[in-house]
C-alpha positions as CSV (number, residue, x, y, z in Angstrom):
1,M,12.2,7.9,24.0
2,K,13.5,5.0,22.0
3,R,11.7,1.7,22.6
4,R,13.0,-1.7,21.4
5,S,10.8,-4.7,21.8
6,F,13.7,-7.0,21.1
7,L,15.7,-5.5,23.9
8,S,13.5,-6.7,26.8
9,G,14.7,-8.0,30.1
10,G,16.6,-11.2,30.6
11,L,19.1,-10.8,27.8
12,V,21.8,-12.5,29.8
13,T,19.9,-15.7,29.7
14,L,19.8,-15.8,25.9
15,A,22.1,-18.0,23.8
16,T,25.0,-16.3,22.1
17,P,23.6,-16.9,18.5
18,M,20.4,-15.1,19.5
19,L,22.3,-12.2,20.9
20,A,24.4,-12.0,17.7
21,Q,21.2,-12.0,15.6
22,M,19.7,-9.2,17.7
23,D,22.9,-7.2,17.4
24,L,22.6,-7.4,13.6
25,W,19.0,-6.2,13.6
26,A,20.0,-3.5,16.1
27,G,22.3,-2.1,13.4
28,I,19.2,-1.8,11.1
29,S,17.4,0.0,13.9
30,D,20.2,2.5,14.3
31,A,20.3,3.2,10.6
32,A,16.6,3.8,10.5
33,Q,16.7,6.0,13.6
34,G,19.4,8.1,11.9
35,L,16.9,9.1,9.3
36,D,15.1,12.0,11.1
37,Q,11.8,11.6,9.2
38,C,11.5,8.0,10.2
39,R,9.2,7.4,13.1
40,A,8.7,3.6,13.6
41,L,9.9,0.3,12.1
42,L,8.6,-3.2,12.4
43,I,10.2,-6.2,10.7
44,R,8.8,-9.8,10.7
45,Q,10.8,-12.7,9.3
46,S,9.3,-16.2,9.0
47,G,6.4,-14.9,11.0
48,Q,8.5,-13.8,14.0
49,T,9.0,-10.1,15.0
50,V,12.7,-9.4,14.8
51,L,12.5,-5.7,15.2
52,S,9.8,-3.4,16.5
53,E,10.7,0.1,17.5
54,V,9.4,3.6,17.7
55,F,12.0,6.3,17.3
56,R,9.9,9.4,17.5
57,G,6.3,10.5,17.1
58,P,3.1,8.6,18.1
59,G,3.2,5.3,20.1
60,I,3.2,2.0,18.3
61,A,-0.4,1.2,19.1
62,R,-1.8,4.4,17.6
63,A,-3.3,4.5,14.1
64,V,-1.3,7.0,11.9
65,P,-1.9,8.3,8.4
66,I,-0.7,5.9,5.8
67,K,-1.3,8.3,2.9
68,S,-1.1,6.5,-0.5
69,V,-0.5,3.1,1.1
70,S,-4.3,3.4,1.0
71,K,-4.1,2.7,-2.8
72,T,-2.7,-0.7,-2.0
73,I,-5.6,-1.3,0.4
74,V,-8.1,-0.4,-2.3
75,A,-6.2,-2.7,-4.8
76,A,-6.6,-5.5,-2.2
77,L,-10.4,-4.8,-2.0
78,T,-10.5,-5.0,-5.8
79,G,-9.1,-8.5,-5.6
80,A,-11.7,-9.3,-3.0
81,A,-14.5,-8.1,-5.3
82,L,-13.1,-10.2,-8.1
83,D,-12.9,-13.2,-5.8
84,R,-16.6,-12.8,-5.0
85,G,-17.6,-12.3,-8.6
86,E,-18.8,-8.8,-8.1
87,I,-16.6,-7.8,-11.0
88,A,-16.2,-10.3,-13.7
89,S,-12.5,-9.6,-14.5
90,V,-9.9,-6.8,-14.5
91,D,-10.8,-6.3,-18.2
92,A,-14.4,-5.3,-17.3
93,T,-15.1,-1.6,-18.3
94,L,-16.6,1.2,-16.3
95,G,-19.5,1.2,-18.8
96,E,-20.1,-2.5,-17.9
97,V,-19.8,-2.4,-14.1
98,A,-20.7,1.1,-13.0
99,P,-22.3,3.2,-15.7
100,R,-24.0,5.4,-13.2
101,L,-20.7,6.8,-12.1
102,I,-19.9,8.2,-15.5
103,P,-21.1,11.8,-15.8
104,A,-23.1,12.8,-18.9
105,S,-20.4,15.4,-19.8
106,A,-17.6,12.8,-20.0
107,V,-16.4,11.8,-23.4
108,S,-17.7,8.5,-24.7
109,R,-14.4,6.6,-24.4
110,V,-14.4,7.0,-20.6
111,S,-16.8,4.1,-20.5
112,D,-14.1,1.9,-22.0
113,I,-11.6,2.4,-19.1
114,T,-11.1,-0.9,-17.5
115,I,-10.6,-2.0,-13.9
116,A,-7.0,-2.9,-14.8
117,N,-6.5,0.6,-16.1
118,L,-7.6,2.1,-12.8
119,V,-5.7,-0.3,-10.4
120,T,-2.4,0.3,-12.4
121,M,-3.1,4.0,-12.8
122,Q,-3.1,3.7,-16.6
123,A,-6.5,5.2,-17.2
124,G,-4.9,7.9,-19.5
125,L,-6.9,10.7,-17.9
126,E,-5.1,13.9,-16.7
127,R,-3.8,13.3,-13.2
128,T,-5.5,14.5,-10.0
129,S,-2.4,14.2,-7.9
130,G,0.5,16.6,-7.6
131,A,-0.3,20.2,-8.5
132,N,-3.9,19.1,-9.4
133,Y,-4.7,17.6,-6.1
134,G,-6.0,20.7,-4.3
135,G,-8.3,21.7,-7.1
136,W,-9.6,18.2,-7.3
137,V,-10.5,17.7,-3.6
138,N,-12.1,21.2,-3.6
139,S,-14.5,20.2,-6.5
140,S,-18.1,19.4,-5.8
141,N,-17.9,15.8,-7.2
142,W,-14.6,14.0,-7.1
143,V,-15.6,11.1,-9.2
144,A,-17.2,13.3,-11.9
145,N,-14.2,15.7,-11.8
146,A,-11.7,12.9,-12.4
147,L,-13.7,11.3,-15.2
148,N,-14.3,14.7,-16.9
149,R,-10.6,15.3,-17.3
150,P,-9.0,15.1,-20.7
151,F,-7.1,12.1,-22.0
152,V,-3.4,12.8,-22.0
153,A,-2.4,9.2,-22.9
154,E,-4.1,6.1,-24.3
155,P,-5.7,3.9,-21.6
156,G,-3.3,1.0,-20.8
157,A,-0.3,3.0,-21.9
158,R,2.0,4.9,-19.5
159,M,1.4,5.1,-15.8
160,L,0.0,8.4,-14.6
161,Y,0.2,8.5,-10.8
162,S,-3.3,9.7,-9.8
163,T,-5.3,9.4,-6.6
164,G,-8.4,10.1,-8.8
165,S,-7.9,6.7,-10.5
166,F,-8.2,4.9,-7.2
167,H,-11.0,7.1,-6.0
168,I,-13.0,6.1,-9.1
169,L,-12.0,2.4,-8.3
170,G,-13.2,2.7,-4.7
171,A,-16.5,4.2,-6.0
172,V,-16.8,1.2,-8.4
173,L,-16.3,-1.3,-5.5
174,A,-19.0,0.4,-3.4
175,E,-21.3,0.4,-6.4
176,V,-21.0,-3.3,-7.3
177,S,-21.1,-4.4,-3.7
178,G,-23.8,-2.1,-2.4
179,Q,-21.5,-1.3,0.6
180,S,-19.3,1.6,1.5
181,L,-15.6,1.4,1.0
182,L,-15.2,1.6,4.8
183,T,-17.5,-1.3,5.3
184,L,-15.7,-3.3,2.7
185,A,-12.3,-2.6,4.3
186,R,-13.5,-3.5,7.7
187,R,-15.4,-6.7,6.7
188,R,-13.0,-8.0,4.0
189,L,-9.7,-7.0,5.5
190,G,-10.1,-5.7,9.0
191,Q,-12.1,-8.7,10.4
192,P,-9.9,-11.5,9.0
193,L,-6.7,-9.7,9.9
194,G,-7.9,-8.8,13.3
195,I,-7.2,-5.1,12.8
196,E,-9.1,-1.8,13.4
197,I,-9.7,0.4,10.3
198,P,-10.9,3.9,11.4
199,A,-13.3,5.9,9.3
200,W,-11.5,8.4,7.0
201,T,-12.1,11.2,4.6
202,R,-15.3,11.2,2.4
203,D,-16.1,13.2,-0.7
204,P,-19.1,15.5,-1.1
205,Q,-21.2,12.5,-2.2
206,G,-20.3,10.6,1.0
207,R,-17.9,8.2,-0.8
208,Y,-14.8,7.3,1.2
209,L,-11.7,8.5,-0.5
210,G,-10.1,5.7,-2.5
211,G,-6.3,6.0,-2.4
212,N,-5.4,8.4,0.4
213,E,-6.0,9.4,4.0
214,M,-6.5,6.0,5.6
215,A,-4.9,5.4,9.0
216,L,-3.5,2.1,10.4
217,T,-1.3,1.1,13.3
218,L,2.2,-0.3,12.5
219,E,0.9,-3.8,13.5
220,A,-2.1,-3.5,11.2
221,M,0.3,-2.5,8.3
222,A,2.5,-5.5,9.1
223,R,-0.5,-7.9,9.2
224,F,-1.7,-6.7,5.8
225,G,1.8,-7.2,4.4
226,E,2.0,-10.7,6.0
227,M,-1.2,-11.7,4.4
228,Y,0.2,-10.9,0.9
229,R,3.5,-12.6,1.8
230,L,1.5,-15.7,2.7
231,N,-0.3,-15.8,-0.7
232,G,-3.5,-14.2,0.7
233,Q,-3.8,-16.2,3.9
234,F,-3.8,-15.0,7.4
235,G,-4.5,-16.9,10.6
236,G,-5.9,-19.9,8.6
237,T,-8.3,-17.7,6.6
238,Q,-7.9,-17.2,2.8
239,V,-8.4,-13.4,2.8
240,L,-7.6,-12.9,-0.9
241,S,-7.1,-15.6,-3.5
242,S,-3.5,-16.6,-4.2
243,D,-4.1,-15.9,-7.8
244,W,-4.9,-12.2,-7.1
245,V,-1.7,-12.0,-4.9
246,A,0.4,-13.5,-7.6
247,R,-1.0,-11.2,-10.3
248,S,-0.5,-8.2,-8.0
249,F,3.2,-8.9,-7.9
250,E,3.6,-9.1,-11.7
251,R,4.9,-6.1,-13.6
252,R,2.2,-4.1,-15.4
253,T,3.8,-0.7,-15.9
254,Q,6.6,1.5,-14.5
255,S,6.7,4.6,-12.3
256,F,8.1,7.6,-14.0
257,F,9.2,9.0,-10.6
258,S,10.9,6.1,-8.9
259,G,11.7,3.9,-11.9
260,L,10.2,1.0,-10.0
261,D,7.9,-1.4,-11.8
262,Y,4.2,-1.4,-10.7
263,G,1.7,-4.3,-10.4
264,Y,-1.8,-4.2,-9.0
265,G,-1.3,-1.5,-6.3
266,W,2.3,-2.5,-5.5
267,F,5.6,-1.0,-6.6
268,L,8.1,-3.8,-7.5
269,G,11.9,-3.8,-7.1
270,Q,14.9,-5.9,-6.3
271,G,17.7,-5.9,-3.7
272,A,20.3,-8.5,-2.8
273,G,19.0,-10.6,-5.7
274,V,15.6,-10.7,-4.0
275,S,12.3,-9.4,-5.4
276,Y,10.1,-7.2,-3.2
277,A,6.8,-5.5,-3.4
278,L,6.3,-2.1,-1.8
279,A,3.3,0.0,-0.8
280,R,4.3,3.6,-0.6
281,G,2.7,6.7,0.9
282,Y,3.6,10.4,1.0
283,G,6.1,11.2,3.7
284,G,7.6,7.7,3.7
285,Q,4.9,5.4,4.8
286,I,5.9,1.9,3.6
287,I,4.8,-1.8,3.7
288,C,7.4,-4.0,2.1
289,V,6.9,-7.7,1.3
290,A,9.8,-10.0,0.2
291,P,8.5,-13.6,0.1
292,E,11.9,-15.1,-0.9
293,A,13.4,-13.5,2.3
294,E,10.3,-14.6,4.3
295,M,10.1,-10.9,5.4
296,T,7.5,-8.2,5.9
297,L,8.3,-4.7,6.9
298,A,6.1,-1.8,8.0
299,L,7.6,1.7,8.4
300,T,6.0,5.0,9.2
301,S,7.4,8.5,8.8
302,D,6.5,12.1,9.4
303,P,3.4,12.5,7.1
304,T,3.9,16.3,6.7
305,R,7.3,16.1,5.0
306,P,7.9,15.0,1.4
307,A,9.8,11.7,0.6
308,R,11.0,12.0,-2.9
309,S,12.7,9.3,-4.8
310,G,15.8,11.5,-5.0
311,G,15.6,12.2,-1.2
312,Y,14.2,10.5,1.8
313,F,12.4,7.7,-0.1
314,G,15.7,7.0,-1.9
315,D,17.3,6.6,1.6
316,L,14.6,4.2,2.6
317,Q,14.9,2.2,-0.6
318,R,18.7,1.9,-0.1
319,L,18.1,0.8,3.5
320,I,15.8,-1.9,2.3
321,E,17.8,-3.0,-0.7
322,Q,21.3,-2.7,0.7
323,R,20.9,-3.4,4.4
324,I,17.6,-5.1,5.3
325,L,17.2,-7.6,2.5
326,P,20.8,-8.8,2.6
327,L,20.6,-9.4,6.3
328,A,17.2,-11.1,6.0
329,M,18.6,-13.5,3.5
330,T,21.4,-14.6,5.9
331,Q,18.8,-15.4,8.6
332,I,16.8,-17.9,6.6
333,S,17.3,-21.3,8.1
């Protein structure tokens, strides 16, 4: 059953301008509901919820799979480690910060892969995603398997979308902090944002999977996005440095699949003359942040169905660029 938080009782007492604004956002709701993979949508503008609706699937308070939006969470934890001096800079190499993770069988140049190479998926190693994903997660050591793969590009060159890069990065974060990725996520993001982060998949060595399989509620996704929109702040707490947030939204490379630019864990695009940053997960899980429009969006979809750039994800991208952002820009006072 469709539930709209902005269609609560007492509408007859609202001023006409407010009713008109709600009617505009209701049009966005109807458009999203018409996409049969879309499950729920939450939009905040200027810190206020203007749309919150579940169309189908789990209730709004239930944590759901966010798939590769997990990569953006790990990117945020990378910023937190840099802020704390656990990693000197994004130019630090694996050999410098976590030499114990490098298998003896790996080629010597693996030690020169940098934190920046991992967080932008420019490590140059053969991908573990796509057709290679099943074999990778069935291996006995996911970090060693990813680092033992051949170089198919120069580190720092083209983007090779690979969950393995983020799993290595998550292992590095655990190594330099002496805490599990789950503990880091809960302490450095969950606590200041006031959100629950359930435990998720671990590899054969007990390391939490970096880059996939996390679960969050729609509200938690929105709070994470709002923190980035507000330059790393949330509820009066500086969760991440404003410098990390700014650098995260700068173009570092480009996705071969969507054509979108990519920063530190965020896809970057434009719509209605407005720049936006996008966290994207399989099936159509999305966090979208558009600071110029004072807007944050969280959207969940059926996690069992693909969302390709030429299909459902393209539909979502058009909804954001052609409908949501133009409307948001008209609502800024």
